[in-house]
C-alpha positions as CSV (number, residue, x, y, z in Angstrom):
1,M,46.2,104.6,-21.5
2,S,44.3,101.3,-22.1
3,L,46.4,98.2,-21.1
4,R,46.1,94.5,-21.6
5,F,46.9,92.4,-18.5
6,L,47.7,88.7,-18.1
7,I,47.3,87.8,-14.5
8,L,49.1,84.7,-13.4
9,N,48.2,82.8,-10.2
10,T,48.1,79.3,-8.7
11,D,45.6,77.5,-6.5
12,Y,46.0,75.2,-3.5
13,P,45.6,71.7,-4.8
14,E,43.2,71.0,-1.8
15,F,40.9,73.8,-3.2
16,L,41.1,72.4,-6.7
17,D,40.2,68.9,-5.4
18,S,37.2,70.5,-3.6
19,L,36.1,72.5,-6.7
20,Y,36.1,69.6,-9.1
21,S,34.5,67.2,-6.6
22,K,31.6,69.7,-6.2
23,H,31.2,69.9,-10.0
24,P,31.3,66.4,-11.4
25,G,32.4,66.4,-15.0
26,L,33.7,70.0,-14.8
27,E,37.2,68.7,-15.8
28,H,35.8,67.8,-19.2
29,A,34.1,71.2,-19.8
30,P,35.3,74.0,-22.0
31,F,37.9,76.5,-20.6
32,D,35.4,79.3,-20.2
33,E,33.0,77.1,-18.2
34,Q,35.7,75.9,-15.9
35,M,36.9,79.5,-15.4
36,R,33.3,80.6,-14.6
37,A,33.0,77.9,-11.9
38,R,36.4,78.8,-10.5
39,N,35.5,82.5,-10.2
40,E,32.0,81.8,-8.8
41,S,33.8,79.9,-6.0
42,L,35.0,83.3,-4.7
43,F,38.2,81.6,-3.6
44,G,41.3,83.8,-3.2
45,V,41.1,86.9,-5.4
46,A,38.9,85.1,-8.0
47,D,38.4,87.5,-10.8
48,F,38.4,90.6,-8.5
49,Y,41.4,92.3,-10.2
50,S,40.5,91.5,-13.7
51,K,36.8,92.6,-13.4
52,S,37.9,95.8,-11.7
53,L,40.5,96.5,-14.3
54,A,38.0,95.9,-17.1
55,K,35.7,98.6,-15.5
56,L,38.5,101.1,-16.0
57,G,38.7,100.2,-19.8
58,H,41.6,97.7,-19.6
59,E,41.6,94.1,-20.8
60,A,42.6,91.6,-18.2
61,Y,42.8,87.8,-18.4
62,D,43.2,85.4,-15.5
63,I,45.4,82.3,-15.8
64,H,45.5,79.7,-13.0
65,V,48.8,78.2,-14.0
66,N,48.7,74.9,-12.0
67,N,45.0,74.1,-12.8
68,E,45.7,71.2,-15.1
69,H,42.2,70.6,-16.2
70,M,41.6,74.2,-17.1
71,Q,44.9,74.7,-18.8
72,K,44.7,71.6,-20.9
73,A,41.2,72.6,-22.0
74,W,42.6,75.9,-23.2
75,A,45.4,74.1,-25.0
76,R,43.0,71.8,-26.8
77,E,40.7,74.6,-27.8
78,H,43.7,76.5,-29.3
79,G,45.2,73.6,-31.2
80,L,48.1,73.1,-28.8
81,K,49.2,69.5,-28.2
82,V,49.9,68.7,-24.6
83,A,50.5,65.5,-22.6
84,S,47.3,63.5,-22.1
85,R,48.4,61.9,-18.9
86,E,46.4,63.4,-15.9
87,G,48.3,64.5,-12.9
88,G,51.4,65.4,-14.8
89,P,54.7,66.2,-13.2
90,G,54.1,69.9,-12.9
91,R,50.9,69.6,-11.0
92,T,52.0,66.6,-9.0
93,A,55.1,68.5,-7.8
94,L,53.1,71.6,-6.9
95,Q,50.4,69.6,-5.2
96,L,53.0,67.8,-3.0
97,A,54.7,71.1,-2.1
98,R,51.5,73.0,-1.3
99,R,50.2,70.3,0.9
100,T,53.4,70.1,2.8
101,A,53.7,73.8,3.0
102,A,50.6,74.0,5.2
103,R,52.7,72.2,7.9
104,T,56.1,73.7,7.2
105,P,57.7,76.7,9.0
106,A,58.4,79.7,6.8
107,R,62.1,79.3,7.3
108,R,62.0,75.9,5.6
109,L,59.9,76.9,2.6
110,R,62.9,77.7,0.4
111,A,64.3,74.1,0.8
112,L,60.8,72.7,0.1
113,F,60.2,74.6,-3.1
114,R,63.7,74.4,-4.6
115,P,63.4,70.9,-6.1
116,V,59.8,71.7,-7.2
117,L,60.8,74.8,-9.1
118,R,63.8,73.1,-10.6
119,K,61.6,70.3,-11.8
120,L,59.2,72.8,-13.4
121,D,62.0,74.8,-14.9
122,N,63.6,71.7,-16.5
123,G,60.6,69.4,-17.0
124,G,57.4,71.4,-16.6
125,G,56.6,70.6,-20.2
126,W,53.0,71.2,-20.9
127,L,52.6,73.7,-18.1
128,Y,55.0,76.3,-19.6
129,D,54.3,75.4,-23.2
130,T,50.7,76.3,-22.5
131,L,51.6,79.5,-20.7
132,T,53.9,80.5,-23.6
133,A,51.0,80.0,-26.0
134,Q,48.7,82.0,-23.8
135,I,51.1,84.9,-23.8
136,A,51.3,84.8,-27.6
137,H,47.5,84.6,-27.8
138,Y,46.6,87.4,-25.4
139,R,49.5,89.7,-26.3
140,P,49.6,91.4,-22.9
141,D,51.3,94.7,-22.2
142,V,51.7,93.7,-18.6
143,I,52.2,90.3,-17.0
144,L,51.1,90.4,-13.3
145,N,52.5,87.4,-11.5
146,Q,50.6,86.9,-8.2
147,D,52.5,83.7,-7.3
148,M,56.2,84.8,-7.3
149,F,57.1,81.7,-5.4
150,S,55.9,79.0,-7.8
151,I,56.0,80.5,-11.3
152,S,59.5,80.3,-12.7
153,S,61.6,83.5,-12.9
154,R,63.6,81.7,-15.7
155,F,60.3,81.5,-17.7
156,L,59.4,85.1,-16.9
157,A,62.8,86.3,-18.1
158,E,62.1,84.8,-21.5
159,A,58.5,86.2,-21.5
160,R,59.8,89.6,-20.6
161,Q,61.1,90.0,-24.1
162,R,57.5,89.9,-25.4
163,V,55.8,92.3,-23.0
164,K,56.2,95.9,-21.9
165,L,56.4,95.2,-18.2
166,V,56.6,92.2,-15.9
167,A,55.3,92.9,-12.4
168,G,55.2,90.6,-9.4
169,Q,52.7,90.8,-6.5
170,I,53.6,89.4,-3.1
171,A,52.8,89.5,0.6
172,S,53.9,86.0,1.6
173,P,57.3,84.5,2.5
174,L,59.9,85.8,0.1
175,P,60.9,83.3,-2.6
176,R,64.7,83.3,-2.4
177,V,64.8,80.4,-4.9
178,Q,63.7,82.9,-7.6
179,D,65.6,85.6,-9.4
180,M,63.8,88.9,-8.4
181,K,65.8,90.9,-11.0
182,V,63.4,89.6,-13.6
183,Y,60.7,91.9,-12.4
184,D,60.4,95.5,-13.6
185,L,58.2,96.2,-10.6
186,V,57.1,94.4,-7.5
187,I,53.7,95.3,-5.9
188,S,53.1,94.5,-2.2
189,S,50.6,95.3,0.4
190,L,53.4,95.1,3.1
191,P,55.4,98.4,3.5
192,N,58.4,96.4,4.8
193,F,58.4,94.4,1.6
194,V,58.3,97.5,-0.5
195,E,61.4,98.8,1.3
196,H,63.0,95.4,1.0
197,F,62.7,95.3,-2.8
198,R,63.8,98.9,-3.2
199,G,66.8,98.1,-1.1
200,L,67.7,95.4,-3.7
201,G,67.4,98.0,-6.4
202,I,64.0,96.6,-7.7
203,P,61.2,99.2,-8.1
204,S,58.4,98.5,-5.7
205,E,55.1,100.1,-4.8
206,L,52.4,99.7,-2.1
207,N,49.0,98.4,-3.2
208,R,46.9,97.0,-0.4
209,L,44.5,94.1,-0.4
210,A,40.7,94.6,-0.5
211,F,37.1,93.3,-0.6
212,D,35.0,92.8,-3.7
213,C,31.5,94.2,-3.2
214,R,30.0,91.6,-5.6
215,V,30.6,89.0,-2.8
216,L,27.6,90.4,-0.9
217,A,25.2,89.3,-3.6
218,H,26.2,85.7,-2.7
219,L,25.6,86.1,1.0
220,P,22.4,85.8,3.0
221,E,21.0,88.5,5.3
222,R,23.2,88.9,8.3
223,R,21.9,86.8,11.1
224,P,24.9,85.8,13.2
225,D,24.7,82.5,14.9
226,I,28.4,81.8,15.3
227,A,29.8,83.5,18.5
228,V,33.4,83.6,17.5
229,S,35.1,82.3,14.4
230,F,38.7,81.9,13.1
231,I,39.5,81.0,9.5
232,G,43.2,80.6,8.5
233,S,46.3,78.5,8.4
234,L,47.5,76.6,11.5
235,S,51.1,75.8,10.5
236,A,54.3,76.0,12.6
237,A,54.9,79.4,11.1
238,H,51.8,80.6,13.0
239,A,53.0,79.9,16.6
240,R,51.5,83.0,18.1
241,R,48.2,82.5,16.4
242,I,48.0,78.9,17.7
243,S,48.8,80.1,21.2
244,I,46.0,82.6,21.2
245,L,43.6,80.1,19.7
246,E,44.5,77.5,22.4
247,R,43.7,80.1,25.1
248,L,40.4,81.1,23.4
249,C,39.4,77.5,23.1
250,E,39.8,77.2,26.9
251,R,37.6,80.1,27.7
252,L,35.0,80.6,24.9
253,D,32.7,79.1,22.3
254,I,34.9,79.4,19.2
255,R,34.8,77.5,15.9
256,I,37.9,77.2,13.8
257,W,38.4,76.5,10.1
258,G,41.6,76.2,8.1
259,A,44.5,74.0,7.0
260,G,47.1,72.5,9.3
261,A,45.0,71.3,12.2
262,D,46.2,67.7,11.7
263,S,49.7,68.8,12.5
264,L,48.7,70.0,16.0
265,P,49.4,67.8,19.1
266,L,46.7,65.3,19.9
267,G,45.9,67.1,23.1
268,S,45.4,70.5,21.4
269,R,42.1,72.2,22.4
270,I,42.0,73.6,18.8
271,R,41.2,70.1,17.6
272,E,38.0,70.2,19.7
273,C,36.9,73.4,18.1
274,Y,38.0,72.5,14.6
275,A,35.4,72.4,11.8
276,G,37.4,71.7,8.7
277,N,38.5,73.8,5.7
278,A,36.4,76.6,4.3
279,W,37.1,77.9,0.8
280,G,35.8,81.0,-0.9
281,A,32.0,81.4,-0.7
282,E,31.9,79.1,2.3
283,M,34.4,81.2,4.1
284,Y,32.5,84.4,3.4
285,G,29.3,82.7,4.6
286,I,31.0,81.8,7.9
287,L,32.2,85.4,8.4
288,R,28.7,86.6,7.6
289,R,27.3,84.4,10.3
290,S,30.0,85.4,12.9
291,K,29.4,87.8,15.7
292,I,33.2,88.1,16.1
293,T,36.0,86.8,14.0
294,L,39.6,86.7,15.0
295,N,42.6,87.8,13.0
296,T,46.3,87.3,13.6
297,H,49.2,88.1,11.3
298,I,52.1,85.8,10.3
299,G,55.5,86.8,11.5
300,I,56.7,88.1,8.1
301,A,54.2,91.0,8.4
302,G,56.4,92.5,11.2
303,N,54.7,95.5,12.7
304,F,52.4,96.0,9.7
305,A,48.7,95.1,9.4
306,N,48.3,93.2,6.1
307,N,46.2,90.2,5.2
308,C,43.0,89.5,3.3
309,R,41.0,88.8,6.5
310,L,41.1,92.5,7.5
311,F,38.8,93.3,4.5
312,E,37.0,90.0,4.1
313,A,35.8,90.0,7.7
314,T,34.7,93.7,7.8
315,G,33.2,93.5,4.3
316,A,31.1,90.5,5.3
317,G,29.9,92.3,8.4
318,A,31.6,90.6,11.3
319,L,33.3,92.4,14.2
320,L,37.0,92.0,13.5
321,V,39.2,91.5,16.5
322,T,42.8,91.8,15.1
323,D,46.3,92.1,16.5
324,W,47.5,95.7,16.9
325,K,49.9,96.9,14.2
326,A,51.5,100.3,13.7
327,N,49.7,101.0,10.4
328,L,46.3,99.6,11.3
329,K,45.0,103.1,11.9
330,E,45.7,103.9,8.2
331,M,43.0,101.4,7.2
332,F,40.7,101.2,10.2
333,E,40.1,103.2,13.4
334,P,40.7,100.8,16.3
335,G,37.9,101.0,18.8
336,R,35.5,102.5,16.3
337,E,35.7,100.3,13.2
338,V,37.7,97.3,14.4
339,V,39.0,96.0,17.8
340,A,42.8,95.6,18.3
341,Y,44.7,93.6,20.9
342,R,48.4,93.6,21.9
343,N,48.7,90.2,23.7
344,T,46.8,87.0,24.3
345,E,45.1,88.1,27.5
346,E,43.9,91.3,26.0
347,C,42.6,89.4,23.0
348,V,40.6,87.1,25.3
349,E,39.3,90.0,27.3
350,Q,38.2,92.0,24.2
351,V,36.4,89.0,22.7
352,E,34.6,88.3,26.0
353,Y,33.6,92.0,26.4
354,Y,32.1,92.4,23.0
355,L,30.3,89.0,23.1
356,A,28.6,90.4,26.2
357,N,27.8,93.8,24.7
358,D,25.7,93.3,21.6
359,V,25.0,97.0,20.8
360,E,28.6,98.1,21.0
361,R,29.7,95.1,19.0
362,E,27.2,95.8,16.2
363,V,28.0,99.5,16.1
364,I,31.7,98.8,15.5
365,A,31.0,96.0,13.1
366,R,28.8,98.2,11.0
367,A,31.4,101.0,11.0
368,G,34.1,98.6,9.9
369,S,31.9,97.3,7.1
370,Q,31.1,100.8,5.9
371,R,34.8,101.7,5.8
372,T,35.6,98.6,3.8
373,L,32.7,99.0,1.3
374,S,33.5,102.6,0.7
375,E,37.3,102.6,0.7
376,H,38.9,99.2,0.7
377,T,37.4,97.8,-2.5
378,Y,39.1,96.0,-5.5
379,D,37.7,98.7,-7.7
380,N,39.7,101.3,-5.8
381,R,42.8,99.1,-5.6
382,A,42.7,98.3,-9.3
383,R,42.5,102.0,-10.1
384,E,45.6,102.6,-7.9
385,L,47.4,99.6,-9.5
386,A,46.6,100.8,-13.0
387,D,47.9,104.3,-12.1
388,I,51.1,102.9,-10.8
389,L,51.7,100.7,-13.9
390,E,50.8,103.5,-16.3
391,C,53.3,105.8,-14.6
392,Y,56.1,103.3,-15.0
393,L,55.2,102.6,-18.6
394,K,54.8,106.3,-19.6
395,R,57.9,107.7,-17.9
396,G,60.2,104.7,-18.4
397,I,61.9,105.4,-15.1
398,R,62.8,103.3,-12.1
399,T,60.4,104.8,-9.7
400,C,57.1,106.7,-9.7
401,A,57.0,107.3,-5.9
């Protein structure tokens, strides 16, 4: 069965600022040119899903809903009149929320986003007008919403009447401000989320994150000159992560990239090791240059291993030192393909040991990379995802488990 996908997502405003500052005049370029620059940045999942789905014979189109420049370019090219004022209310609201979210505990995210979503629902204007026109233009069988927090469930309820299936994809704090019943299916890389949605009576299936092998073509030969790296958020929702990093900064030569460092206490040792943000290709380059890279999960993951860094780090060739989780062994063999720790001191000890033992470190790093490049790829994940969706569409039942 050949399907037509419309994949919806949003971008961090900080990333958008960085993208357009690196490409002066890009905001005036045609939609396709802006999309090409966005995908070549390698930020987030870029075009990893759409390209992999296309290899399987499907049609898949990416829409970055809150990218005002790109969306308005599409609207102009398709004869749709939109507000000409830059920085309109939809993007301004999302920008404010995204920037604040980097410093906001997960338990407070609902309160933060509620007024934003209400504003988009009631006054999003050009944003949802453009998205409505795109749905009419591309005529998708499946809408795959990869930002269930920001994109209005009220809007999707209306769009649901014009497509065969509306699917959501999530592995971030649950968006309680949204009506989850609008989704025919929820995809998650977290087993506990799958069970959560099924408990609500919403069909849900597991589909893990991955690595896109095309990234390697953008990376130099591996010559690691960074001893230990960490790339990720440093918000109040990541208290355990911050505690571990503080300890590592006391003991080791570690460099840290990510959002939220400005919210740390002035005496934080992390500030001394902080090197700024790293988006997309720059992030992969840092991982490529790292002997060891550290990973810790946010609390919502519970006892389950699940984040992009598992696959980004191993795919790029670094030794991944990650927190132990019950299902980690389903993806990697601890001690042979990655290194796992259970507490802060064990983390420090593991990092110190593998920094001092080059041969063992490189053997594990290579094994982890080989596992990712053979098994944990977006080509494989897209095949699994397409099989799941085809099952739901063909059988017309509430589960294909």
